[in-house]
Residue frames relative to the residue before (quaternion, step in Angstrom):
aa qw qx qy qz dx dy dz
X 1.0000 0.0000 0.0000 0.0000 0.00 0.00 0.00
X 0.2932 -0.7540 0.5480 0.2127 3.74 -0.68 0.96
X 0.7259 -0.4726 0.3012 0.3989 3.56 -1.30 0.33
X 0.6400 0.5314 -0.3480 0.4323 3.57 0.96 -0.83
X 0.6882 0.4834 -0.2965 0.4525 3.57 0.94 -0.92
X 0.6363 0.5429 -0.3269 0.4400 3.53 1.12 -0.63
X 0.6258 0.5120 -0.3017 0.5051 3.53 1.16 -0.84
X 0.6609 0.4989 -0.3279 0.4548 3.62 0.82 -0.73
X 0.6386 0.5244 -0.2952 0.4796 3.60 1.13 -0.71
X 0.6313 0.5377 -0.2796 0.4839 3.46 1.07 -0.77
X 0.6534 0.5004 -0.3125 0.4743 3.58 0.96 -0.90
X 0.6478 0.5391 -0.2997 0.4471 3.60 1.04 -0.94
X 0.6324 0.5353 -0.2979 0.4741 3.54 1.14 -0.89
X 0.7064 0.4733 -0.2593 0.4581 3.57 0.82 -0.90
X 0.6749 0.4921 -0.2900 0.4672 3.50 1.17 -0.41
X 0.5402 0.6755 -0.3682 0.3411 3.47 1.20 -0.63
X 0.6743 0.4400 -0.3635 0.4686 3.74 0.70 -0.68
X 0.6641 0.4703 -0.3579 0.4580 3.67 0.86 -0.63
X 0.6498 0.4997 -0.3424 0.4592 3.62 0.93 -0.57
X 0.6489 0.5160 -0.3100 0.4653 3.60 1.10 -0.72
X 0.6471 0.5340 -0.3149 0.4438 3.51 1.12 -0.79
X 0.6447 0.5030 -0.3355 0.4677 3.67 1.05 -0.50
X 0.0637 -0.7927 0.6034 -0.0588 3.57 -0.52 1.43
X 0.2438 -0.8068 0.5218 0.1318 3.60 -0.54 1.06
X 0.4501 0.6985 -0.4531 0.3228 3.56 1.26 -0.12
X 0.6589 0.4910 -0.3613 0.4407 3.69 0.78 -0.73
X 0.6209 0.5551 -0.3085 0.4596 3.53 1.06 -0.75
X 0.6544 0.5087 -0.2852 0.4813 3.52 0.99 -0.92
X 0.6648 0.4880 -0.2982 0.4806 3.56 0.97 -0.86
X 0.6391 0.4941 -0.3467 0.4766 3.62 0.92 -0.63
X 0.6631 0.4859 -0.3342 0.4610 3.65 0.91 -0.70
X 0.6286 0.5632 -0.3307 0.4223 3.55 1.14 -0.73
X 0.7469 0.4051 -0.1696 0.4993 3.58 1.20 -0.78
X 0.6987 0.3386 -0.2526 0.5774 3.65 1.19 0.15
X 0.3486 -0.6759 0.6212 0.1891 3.49 -1.36 0.72
X 0.0878 -0.7911 0.6049 0.0213 3.45 -0.45 1.17
X 0.1648 -0.7751 0.6070 0.0608 3.50 -0.87 1.02
X 0.2232 -0.7860 0.5645 0.1173 3.59 -0.35 1.26
X 0.0389 0.7340 -0.6780 0.0046 3.40 -1.38 0.53
X 0.5108 -0.6346 0.4745 0.3335 3.71 -1.03 0.69
X 0.4554 -0.7063 0.4761 0.2589 3.57 -0.78 1.00
X 0.6943 0.4701 -0.2941 0.4587 3.57 1.20 -0.47
X 0.6430 0.4187 -0.3188 0.5564 3.63 1.37 0.40
X 0.2868 -0.8112 0.4844 0.1582 3.50 -0.12 1.46
X 0.6365 0.5545 -0.3294 0.4229 3.58 1.06 -0.75
X 0.6346 0.5089 -0.3180 0.4870 3.56 1.06 -0.88
X 0.6856 0.5133 -0.3019 0.4188 3.59 0.86 -0.86
X 0.5859 0.5446 -0.3232 0.5057 3.54 1.28 -0.73
X 0.6913 0.5228 -0.2769 0.4148 3.47 0.83 -1.05
X 0.6118 0.5637 -0.2703 0.4847 3.43 1.18 -0.94
X 0.6716 0.5052 -0.2921 0.4565 3.52 0.92 -0.88
X 0.6566 0.5022 -0.2941 0.4797 3.59 1.08 -0.87
X 0.6236 0.5248 -0.3370 0.4713 3.55 1.03 -0.77
X 0.6763 0.4896 -0.3155 0.4509 3.59 0.77 -1.00
X 0.6315 0.5006 -0.3395 0.4851 3.70 0.98 -0.76
X 0.6642 0.4898 -0.3294 0.4587 3.70 0.78 -0.80
X 0.6820 0.4810 -0.2894 0.4688 3.55 0.87 -0.83
X 0.6308 0.5318 -0.3187 0.4666 3.59 1.03 -0.70
X 0.6811 0.4760 -0.2834 0.4787 3.49 1.04 -0.78
X 0.7719 0.3912 -0.1785 0.4683 3.65 0.89 -0.89
X 0.7725 0.1594 -0.0542 0.6122 3.51 1.31 -0.78
X 0.0908 -0.8602 0.4951 0.0818 3.62 0.52 1.07
X 0.6185 0.5488 -0.3589 0.4330 3.55 1.08 -0.56
X 0.5297 0.6138 -0.4281 0.3994 3.65 1.19 -0.21
X 0.1319 -0.8111 0.5444 0.1683 3.61 1.08 -0.76
X 0.1152 0.8426 -0.5129 0.1169 3.44 1.02 0.98
X 0.0053 0.7703 -0.6344 0.0644 3.52 -1.14 0.96
X 0.3893 -0.6809 0.5735 0.2364 3.53 -1.11 0.90
X 0.0520 -0.8100 0.5841 -0.0073 3.51 -1.00 0.87
X 0.2297 -0.7908 0.5467 0.1516 3.62 -0.36 1.15
X 0.1324 -0.7582 0.6358 0.0577 3.49 -1.08 0.85
X 0.7158 -0.5005 0.2595 0.4121 3.58 -1.14 0.71
X 0.7808 -0.2073 0.1615 0.5668 3.66 0.81 -0.93
X 0.7444 -0.4262 0.2898 0.4245 3.51 -1.35 0.10
X 0.6091 0.5429 -0.3767 0.4385 3.59 1.06 -0.60
X 0.6603 0.4729 -0.3251 0.4845 3.61 0.91 -0.88
X 0.5947 0.5745 -0.3413 0.4469 3.57 0.99 -0.64
X 0.6400 0.5224 -0.2825 0.4875 3.52 0.99 -0.85
X 0.6736 0.4862 -0.3018 0.4677 3.49 0.89 -0.91
X 0.6481 0.5125 -0.3306 0.4560 3.57 0.89 -0.56
X 0.6576 0.4838 -0.3087 0.4881 3.59 1.08 -0.74
X 0.6682 0.5198 -0.3081 0.4340 3.54 0.93 -0.92
X 0.7347 0.4484 -0.2269 0.4557 3.43 0.98 -0.93
X 0.4293 -0.7511 0.4012 0.3011 3.53 1.46 0.01
X 0.3746 0.7337 -0.4796 0.3022 3.42 1.15 0.61
X 0.7341 0.1296 -0.0290 0.6659 3.51 1.34 -0.62
X 0.4164 -0.7654 0.4622 0.1647 3.51 -1.26 0.79
X 0.8172 0.2361 -0.0203 0.5254 3.44 0.91 -1.10
X 0.0462 0.8024 -0.5922 0.0573 3.68 -0.96 0.81
X 0.2763 -0.6750 0.6478 0.2203 3.51 -1.32 0.46
X 0.1512 0.7664 -0.6122 0.1226 3.62 -0.93 0.98
X 0.6673 -0.4856 0.3753 0.4219 3.49 -1.25 0.13
X 0.5671 -0.6404 0.3764 0.3558 3.54 -0.83 0.80
X 0.6265 0.5218 -0.3359 0.4716 3.64 1.05 -0.78
X 0.6449 0.5038 -0.3291 0.4712 3.60 1.00 -0.73
X 0.6194 0.5374 -0.3295 0.4680 3.67 1.01 -0.74
X 0.6403 0.5292 -0.2921 0.4740 3.56 1.02 -0.98
X 0.6713 0.4615 -0.3118 0.4891 3.61 0.93 -0.96
X 0.6863 0.4873 -0.3357 0.4229 3.66 0.78 -0.70
X 0.6113 0.5584 -0.3149 0.4640 3.53 1.13 -0.69
X 0.7393 0.4221 -0.1919 0.4883 3.47 1.12 -0.82
X 0.3580 -0.7339 0.4716 0.3331 3.55 1.37 -0.35
X 0.4030 0.6903 -0.5070 0.3224 3.64 1.01 0.81
X 0.6926 -0.4686 0.3565 0.4167 3.52 -1.28 0.38
X 0.5768 -0.1501 -0.8030 -0.0046 1.70 -1.97 1.51
X 0.5705 0.6031 -0.3710 0.4161 3.66 1.28 0.17
X 0.2749 0.8045 -0.4944 0.1810 3.71 1.16 0.33
X 0.6716 0.4801 -0.2862 0.4864 3.55 1.16 -0.77
X 0.6321 0.5187 -0.3499 0.4571 3.64 1.07 -0.36
X 0.3971 -0.6911 0.5030 0.3341 3.63 1.25 -0.41
X 0.6404 -0.4988 0.4098 0.4162 3.53 -1.31 0.14
X 0.0672 -0.7664 0.6381 0.0299 3.57 -0.95 0.85
X 0.3088 -0.7436 0.5509 0.2195 3.68 -0.43 1.11
X 0.1161 -0.7873 0.6054 -0.0131 3.56 -0.86 1.18
X 0.1933 -0.7261 0.6485 0.1213 3.45 -1.32 0.48
X 0.3181 -0.7507 0.5522 0.1742 3.58 -0.84 1.08
X 0.2389 -0.7880 0.5595 0.0950 3.52 -0.76 1.17
X 0.8019 -0.0513 0.0595 0.5923 3.56 1.17 -0.67
X 0.1939 -0.7718 0.6018 0.0673 3.52 -1.04 0.83
X 0.0774 0.7652 -0.6339 0.0814 3.54 -0.98 0.96
X 0.8314 -0.1258 0.0558 0.5384 3.51 -0.16 1.32
X 0.8117 -0.2006 0.1928 0.5135 3.51 -0.92 -1.05
X 0.6849 0.4738 -0.2773 0.4790 3.67 1.21 -0.09
X 0.1142 -0.7635 0.6295 0.0881 3.56 -1.27 0.45
X 0.3097 -0.6620 0.6341 0.2527 3.46 -1.34 0.47
X 0.0246 -0.8209 0.5691 -0.0420 3.56 -0.64 1.14
X 0.1298 -0.7491 0.6462 0.0664 3.45 -1.40 0.38
X 0.5553 -0.5660 0.4456 0.4156 3.62 -1.17 0.36
X 0.5837 -0.6031 0.4121 0.3545 3.54 -1.09 0.43
X 0.6379 0.5109 -0.3347 0.4692 3.61 1.25 -0.16
X 0.4018 0.6880 -0.4749 0.3737 3.55 1.34 0.23
X 0.5842 -0.6022 0.3972 0.3719 3.69 -0.85 0.85
X 0.4627 -0.7113 0.4672 0.2483 3.43 -0.77 1.25
X 0.6171 0.5570 -0.3536 0.4288 3.71 0.94 -0.52
X 0.6570 0.5037 -0.2648 0.4946 3.45 1.08 -0.93
X 0.6401 0.5227 -0.3123 0.4686 3.61 0.94 -0.89
X 0.6630 0.5028 -0.3149 0.4566 3.54 0.91 -0.87
X 0.6348 0.5500 -0.3218 0.4369 3.53 0.96 -0.84
X 0.6457 0.4921 -0.2995 0.5012 3.54 0.97 -1.00
X 0.6957 0.4804 -0.3135 0.4323 3.60 0.67 -0.98
X 0.6355 0.5307 -0.3297 0.4537 3.61 1.01 -0.67
X 0.6723 0.4743 -0.3184 0.4709 3.55 0.92 -0.71
X 0.7472 0.4007 -0.2199 0.4825 3.58 0.96 -0.80
X 0.4783 -0.6099 0.4652 0.4275 3.69 1.28 -0.32
X 0.4210 -0.7144 0.5009 0.2480 3.54 -0.56 1.14
X 0.5968 -0.6108 0.3960 0.3376 3.47 -1.23 0.81
């Protein structure tokens, strides 16, 4: 074994306890029991709307444990929705249409069928079409259907 291979093996061995210590199950459980409403951090209006929606849902549907979560930008928001890591997001209506159709800037994400739960001016609260219909209806009822 040459020196480079030995160093690489040593590095892997030293990382193994840290990698084994990280357990994603608690994070998954936390996400299952909370409604996270994503909003792009670079869109102040979307962030403010997500906050108002989280407050309304927390007041009317306390079991939802709704929380607004800023993400870096709309591209990251799309990635979270496409990968099914999160279910609900506030975004510009034009961006939601582009994501649903798989048009730029979301061409690499592919088309993602979306359902509008609430509309407010130039922004919409959307979810994937595989989101539970009963939950979608409860959210839409609290916010007023679009």
